[in-house]
Residue, then its C-alpha position, 0 to 999 in steps of 0.5 A: m331767585r324765582v318767584r312762585s305764583h300762587s297757583e303753583r302753591p294748591i297743585k305742590r300741597k295735592a301732589r304732596a298728599a297725592l304721594r303721602l295717601f298712596a305710600d299711605d298702607r294701614g287700610v290694606t289691612a281692613i280691604e284684605y279683609a273685607l274682600l275674605g270676608a266677602l269669598v268667606v259669605m259667597g262661600l256660605v250662600i252658596l253651600i246653603t243654596q245646595i243644602g236647601d236644594f238637597v233637603s227639599t227634593p225629600f219635603e216635596t215628594i213625602a208631601s206629594e205623596l199624602 
């Protein structure tokens, strides 16, 4: 019978905890939704910037003619 040293136990416990963490997939959905939300926000920022440039040109033209 082999006697385990005290230093082996925390390492095995940490290894088991790491394996459980990698096997847990509950956070995957949240990450996917966060990435999807970030993509939508980036698209909206680009769209609003383009609309702002498109709308500001006629106002600047009218303001310069006044």
